[in-house]
C-alpha positions in Angstrom: -36.8 2.8 -30.1 -35.1 1.6 -26.7 -34.7 -1.7 -25.7 -37.2 -2.3 -22.7 -35.1 -5.0 -20.9 -32.1 -2.7 -20.9 -34.1 0.3 -20.0 -35.6 -1.5 -17.0 -32.1 -2.6 -16.0 -31.1 1.1 -15.9 -34.1 2.0 -13.7 -33.2 -0.5 -11.4 -29.9 0.5 -11.4 -30.7 3.9 -10.3 -32.9 2.6 -7.3 -30.4 0.2 -6.2 -27.9 2.8 -6.2 -30.1 5.4 -4.2 -30.8 2.6 -1.7 -27.2 1.9 -1.2 -26.2 5.3 -0.9 -29.1 5.8 1.9 -26.5 4.5 4.6 -24.1 7.9 4.1 -26.6 10.3 2.3 -26.0 13.6 3.4 -23.3 12.9 6.0 -20.8 15.5 5.5 -18.5 15.3 8.7 -15.2 13.7 7.4 -14.8 11.9 10.9 -18.3 10.4 10.9 -17.7 9.1 7.0 -14.5 7.5 8.1 -15.6 6.0 11.7 -18.8 4.4 11.5 -20.5 1.1 11.8 -21.7 0.7 8.1 -20.9 -2.4 6.1 -19.9 -0.9 2.8 -20.5 -4.1 1.0 -24.2 -4.2 1.8 -27.3 -1.9 2.0 -27.5 0.1 5.3 -29.9 1.9 7.5 -29.2 5.7 7.4 -26.4 7.6 9.5 -28.3 11.1 8.5 -31.0 12.5 10.8 -32.6 13.5 7.4 -33.6 10.1 6.6 -34.3 9.0 10.2 -37.5 7.2 9.5 -35.8 5.1 6.9 -34.4 1.6 7.0 -32.0 -0.6 4.9 -33.3 -1.4 1.4 -35.5 1.9 1.4 -34.8 4.8 -0.9 -34.0 8.4 -0.4 -36.6 11.0 -1.5 -34.5 10.7 -4.8 -35.3 7.1 -5.2 -39.0 7.4 -4.3 -39.6 10.0 -6.8 -37.9 8.1 -9.5 -40.0 5.2 -8.6 -43.2 7.4 -8.9 -42.0 8.4 -12.6 -42.0 4.8 -13.4 -45.2 4.1 -11.8 -46.7 7.0 -13.7 -45.2 6.1 -17.1 -46.7 2.6 -17.0 -48.9 1.8 -20.1 -48.3 5.3 -21.4 -46.8 6.0 -24.9 -45.5 9.7 -24.2 -44.6 11.9 -21.5 -47.4 14.5 -20.7 -45.8 16.8 -18.3 -49.0 18.4 -17.0 -50.4 15.2 -16.1 -47.3 14.1 -14.5 -47.1 17.3 -12.3 -50.5 16.6 -10.9 -49.7 13.0 -10.2 -46.4 14.1 -8.6 -48.2 16.7 -6.4 -50.7 14.2 -5.2 -48.0 11.7 -4.1 -46.0 14.6 -2.4 -49.2 15.5 -0.3 -49.1 12.2 1.5 -45.4 11.7 1.3 -43.6 10.8 4.6 -40.2 11.1 3.5 -37.9 14.1 3.5 -39.3 17.4 1.6 -36.3 19.1 0.0 -36.1 22.7 -0.9 -36.9 22.2 -4.7 -40.1 20.5 -3.8 -41.2 23.1 -1.1 -40.6 26.0 -3.8 -42.4 23.8 -6.4 -45.5 23.2 -4.3 -45.6 26.8 -3.2 -45.4 27.9 -7.1 -48.1 25.5 -8.0 -50.3 26.9 -5.2 -50.0 30.6 -6.5 -50.4 29.2 -10.1 -46.9 30.0 -10.8 -45.9 29.1 -14.5 -43.5 27.3 -15.0 -44.1 25.7 -11.5 -40.3 24.4 -11.2 -38.5 25.8 -8.4 -35.0 27.6 -9.3 -33.1 25.0 -7.6 -29.7 23.8 -9.3 -29.4 20.5 -7.5 -28.2 17.6 -9.5 -30.3 15.0 -8.0 -33.1 15.4 -10.5 -30.9 14.1 -13.2 -30.5 10.8 -11.5 -34.4 10.1 -12.1 -34.3 10.3 -15.9 -34.0 6.9 -16.7 -37.7 5.9 -16.8 -38.3 8.4 -19.5 -36.6 6.2 -22.2 -39.5 4.0 -21.7 -41.9 6.4 -23.7 -39.3 8.1 -26.0 -39.0 6.9 -29.6 -36.1 8.7 -30.5 -32.9 10.2 -28.9 -34.2 13.8 -29.8 -37.5 12.9 -27.8 -35.7 11.6 -25.0 -33.7 14.8 -24.7 -36.8 16.9 -25.1 -38.6 14.7 -22.3 -35.7 15.1 -19.9 -35.7 18.8 -20.5 -39.6 19.0 -19.6 -39.3 16.5 -16.7 -36.5 18.5 -15.2 -38.2 21.8 -15.7 -41.3 20.8 -13.7 -39.3 20.8 -10.5 -35.9 22.3 -11.0 -36.3 25.2 -13.5 -32.6 26.5 -13.5 -30.4 26.8 -16.4 -27.8 24.9 -14.6 -30.1 21.9 -13.7 -31.4 21.8 -17.1 -27.9 22.2 -18.9 -26.7 19.2 -16.6 -29.5 17.0 -17.3 -29.1 17.5 -21.1 -25.5 17.0 -20.9 -25.7 13.7 -18.9 -28.8 12.7 -20.9 -26.8 12.8 -24.2 -23.8 11.1 -22.8 -26.2 8.1 -21.5 -27.4 7.9 -25.4 -24.1 7.6 -26.7 -23.3 5.0 -24.2 -26.5 3.2 -25.1 -25.3 3.3 -28.7 -22.2 1.1 -27.7 -19.7 4.1 -27.2 -17.2 3.9 -24.2 -17.9 6.3 -21.5 -14.8 8.3 -21.9 -15.5 8.7 -25.6 -19.1 9.6 -24.8 -18.3 12.3 -22.5 -15.7 14.0 -24.6 -18.0 13.8 -27.6 -20.6 15.8 -25.6 -18.5 17.9 -24.0 -17.5 19.5 -27.4 -21.0 20.6 -28.1 -21.6 21.9 -24.4 -21.1 25.4 -22.9 -17.5 26.8 -21.3 -18.8 25.9 -17.8 -19.7 22.5 -18.4 -16.5 22.1 -20.5 -14.6 23.2 -17.2 -16.7 20.7 -15.1 -15.7 17.8 -17.5 -12.3 18.8 -17.8 -11.7 18.7 -14.1 -13.4 15.5 -13.6 -11.3 13.8 -16.1 -8.0 15.5 -14.7 -8.9 13.7 -11.3 -9.0 10.3 -12.8 -5.9 9.0 -10.8 -6.8 11.0 -7.5 -8.3 9.4 -4.5 -11.9 9.3 -4.6 -12.8 10.7 -1.2 -10.3 13.6 -1.6 -11.3 14.4 -5.1 -14.9 14.6 -4.2 -14.4 16.8 -1.0 -12.1 19.0 -3.2 -14.9 19.3 -5.8 -17.7 19.8 -3.2 -19.7 16.9 -1.8 -23.0 19.1 -1.8 -26.2 19.0 -3.8 -25.3 21.6 -6.3 -24.3 21.1 -9.9 -21.4 23.1 -9.3 -20.2 20.9 -6.6 -21.5 17.5 -8.1 -21.0 17.7 -11.6 -17.0 16.9 -11.5 -17.3 14.3 -9.2 -19.5 12.3 -11.5 -17.0 12.7 -14.4 -14.3 11.4 -11.8 -16.4 8.4 -11.0 -16.8 7.5 -14.5 -13.3 7.8 -15.6 -11.7 6.3 -12.7 -13.7 3.0 -12.2 -14.5 0.0 -14.3 -16.6 -2.0 -11.7 -19.8 -0.7 -10.5 -19.4 -2.0 -7.1 -16.2 -0.3 -6.5 -17.2 2.9 -7.8 -20.5 3.2 -5.6 -18.8 2.0 -2.6 -15.9 4.8 -3.0 -18.7 7.2 -4.0 -20.7 6.6 -0.9 -17.7 6.7 1.4 -17.5 10.2 0.3 -20.7 11.2 1.8 -22.5 14.5 0.9 -25.0 14.0 -2.1 -23.6 10.5 -2.7 -27.2 9.4 -4.2 -27.1 12.2 -6.7 -23.7 11.6 -7.8 -24.2 7.7 -7.7 -27.6 7.7 -9.5 -26.4 9.7 -12.4 -23.0 8.0 -12.6 -24.4 4.4 -12.3 -27.0 4.7 -15.2 -24.2 5.9 -17.7 -21.7 3.4 -16.3 -24.3 0.6 -16.9 -25.5 1.6 -20.2 -23.1 -0.7 -22.0 -22.6 -3.2 -19.2 -24.3 -6.6 -18.2 -26.8 -6.4 -15.2 -24.4 -8.9 -13.5 -22.5 -6.0 -12.3 -25.2 -5.0 -9.8 -24.6 -6.8 -6.7 -27.0 -9.5 -5.7 -27.5 -8.7 -2.3 -28.1 -4.9 -3.3 -31.0 -6.0 -5.1 -33.2 -6.6 -1.7 -34.6 -3.0 -2.0 -38.2 -2.6 -0.7 -39.6 -2.0 -4.3 -38.9 -3.4 -7.6 -39.8 -3.0 -11.0 
């Protein structure tokens, strides 16, 4: 159904974006964001203590888990969520990166045989990991269904699921050749009033300074903060590098915003938009 070469470009885009965002990920202090020694044109070591054992070219825990999904899906024709959560649990048990709240709660639910096992987290980051699911989806409908299954495994909240479905549908529209704004407007019409409000705020901020816009929406992890920032990025920029630099400069959960915005942006753009030096990530597909 989906062109494998293009899908792999999108997976690579999400991973490169996460690696690029490592430098300022989860840095919230405005002074530190404006006064640091990061080279915004390149991959950087992390400023944040949360990623203290990482180095330039590595992923945050978002990129690591995206890569796990990609690995799991190799040589598979469908997404079996029950098999994936076992695979994920084994990887997490030996993982030396950051273990976030959604992961801790999901592990506790698995331990206590809670079904479904997903946490009640409404973090946006899970949405940025969906690109590999295109590899095993034979229709648009199946992709959206796979996205919902995947999200609920670790982020079983209405907010996370609804956000994931919205951005999955926008991604599909863009893969069909529709321009980003038209795709956003189209899917907005079939969304609930909360999402419509998030979208409208993002679109109305198109001419605003990105640092200020994202700080105003909220730079943190939750859907209620990050959603409008993603729409802002997609409505404002026509160049991937510019979009991701300005997003990273705003700090906070830059990776969640960036990964989602980047795969949608690149759905109908050539892979040459990815800066060559950013391809020096520690893992490749």
